DRENZANU-877630 format. One record per residue (C-alpha): chain; residue number from 1; x, y, z. Coordinates in steps of 0.2 Angstrom, whole numbers, always signed. Layout:
! DRENZANU-877630
   chain     n      c1      c2      c3
       A   NUM       X       Y       Z
...
***
This chain:
! DRENZANU-877630
   chain     n      c1      c2      c3
       A     1    +529    +453    +619
       A     2    +523    +466    +613
       A     3    +509    +475    +602
       A     4    +517    +469    +585
       A     5    +520    +452    +594
       A     6    +501    +450    +597
       A     7    +498    +458    +583
       A     8    +505    +442    +576
       A     9    +499    +430    +586
       A    10    +482    +433    +579
       A    11    +488    +433    +559
       A    12    +493    +414    +568
       A    13    +475    +414    +573
       A    14    +467    +419    +557
       A    15    +477    +414    +542
       A    16    +480    +397    +544
       A    17    +480    +392    +523
       A    18    +495    +398    +514
       A    19    +493    +409    +497
       A    20    +488    +425    +511
       A    21    +493    +443    +507
       A    22    +497    +454    +518
       A    23    +499    +477    +521
       A    24    +510    +478    +533
       A    25    +509    +500    +538
       A    26    +524    +505    +547
       A    27    +546    +501    +547
       A    28    +551    +505    +564
       A    29    +552    +492    +578
       A    30    +535    +484    +579
       A    31    +534    +480    +560
       A    32    +553    +469    +565
       A    33    +543    +464    +579
       A    34    +530    +459    +566
       A    35    +540    +449    +554
       A    36    +549    +440    +565
       A    37    +537    +431    +573
       A    38    +523    +429    +558
       A    39    +521    +411    +549
       A    40    +526    +417    +531
       A    41    +523    +398    +527
       A    42    +504    +405    +525
       A    43    +509    +422    +513
       A    44    +514    +422    +494
       A    45    +510    +442    +493
       A    46    +521    +457    +507
       A    47    +513    +475    +502
       A    48    +529    +487    +513
       A    49    +518    +503    +517
       A    50    +526    +517    +522
       A    51    +530    +537    +519
       A    52    +545    +536    +516
       A    53    +545    +521    +503
       A    54    +569    +519    +505
       A    55    +569    +519    +523
       A    56    +558    +501    +521
       A    57    +568    +496    +507
       A    58    +586    +497    +518
       A    59    +577    +490    +532
       A    60    +569    +474    +521
       A    61    +591    +471    +515
       A    62    +594    +472    +536
       A    63    +582    +452    +535
       A    64    +588    +443    +526
       A    65    +575    +432    +529
       A    66    +563    +442    +518
       A    67    +573    +440    +505
       A    68    +565    +423    +499
       A    69    +549    +431    +499
       A    70    +538    +441    +489
       A    71    +539    +463    +496
       A    72    +530    +477    +488
       A    73    +536    +495    +494
       A    74    +520    +505    +493
       A    75    +518    +523    +499
       A    76    +507    +523    +513
       A    77    +497    +540    +500
       A    78    +493    +528    +489
       A    79    +489    +510    +494
       A    80    +472    +509    +495
       A    81    +473    +496    +484
       A    82    +481    +486    +496
       A    83    +473    +488    +507
       A    84    +457    +483    +500
       A    85    +467    +467    +492
       A    86    +476    +461    +511
       A    87    +468    +448    +516
       A    88    +477    +451    +533
       A    89    +484    +472    +538
       A    90    +496    +473    +554
       A    91    +499    +495    +555
       A    92    +511    +502    +569
       A    93    +515    +519    +565
       A    94    +516    +540    +573
       A    95    +508    +553    +567
       A    96    +495    +549    +555
       A    97    +477    +547    +568
       A    98    +464    +539    +556
       A    99    +473    +544    +539
       A   100    +463    +528    +533
       A   101    +448    +533    +544
       A   102    +434    +531    +532
       A   103    +439    +514    +525
       A   104    +427    +498    +527
       A   105    +441    +482    +521
       A   106    +430    +465    +522
       A   107    +441    +457    +513
       A   108    +454    +456    +528
       A   109    +451    +441    +539
       A   110    +458    +456    +552
       A   111    +466    +471    +556
       A   112    +479    +474    +567
       A   113    +483    +494    +572
       A   114    +497    +497    +585
       A   115    +497    +517    +581
       A   116    +493    +525    +594
       A   117    +479    +532    +587
       A   118    +474    +520    +579
       A   119    +475    +525    +557
       A   120    +456    +518    +554
       A   121    +439    +516    +563
       A   122    +431    +506    +575
       A   123    +421    +500    +559
       A   124    +436    +497    +547
       A   125    +432    +479    +550
       A   126    +424    +463    +557
       A   127    +440    +458    +568
       A   128    +448    +476    +571
       A   129    +461    +474    +587
       A   130    +465    +489    +590
       A   131    +474    +496    +607
       A   132    +457    +506    +609
       A   133    +443    +493    +609
       A   134    +457    +478    +612
       A   135    +465    +472    +632
       A   136    +482    +466    +620
       A   137    +487    +457    +637
       A   138    +476    +445    +636
       A   139    +485    +439    +620
       A   140    +501    +435    +627
       A   141    +509    +420    +630
       A   142    +521    +423    +645
       A   143    +513    +439    +658
       A   144    +522    +444    +669
       A   145    +516    +450    +686
       A   146    +511    +467    +690
       A   147    +519    +465    +706
       A   148    +538    +459    +693
       A   149    +536    +474    +682
       A   150    +529    +486    +702
       A   151    +549    +482    +708
       A   152    +558    +481    +692
       A   153    +552    +496    +689
       A   154    +557    +503    +708
       A   155    +574    +496    +709
       A   156    +574    +506    +691
       A   157    +572    +521    +698
       A   158    +582    +515    +711
       A   159    +597    +514    +702
       A   160    +593    +528    +690
       A   161    +592    +542    +706
***
């Protein structure tokens, strides 16, 4: 589990009906994990927003499970209308800090922004989840104890030194 799978869990919590519009900003591994975990029966349209549209389209070809969904690729510079049309937004990008800091989006039922630093400000929506304001650990379904993590880190350090 990671931030994107927790984002998908938040999506599944807030989106209960079908025929919703989702915006995904970014096309790295976080977007991939988010896409693999959401309940697609709740979505009828997906805006995939990125700086490099060709890269996103190429990545989409690798996900055969997306073939049956209506996906619209949109440039991050031109996506304000799509964000305003979205019922849920998931963002995971790099080097785009505060790009949408001035936006107030009332329609989305929730926004999960795991970009660091965030694309949005904390005032974007009443249900805004980001690394700075959310204890994502509490949403993890299968938590691992800190003791186990520390033991693993110690073992890795020993093996790598």
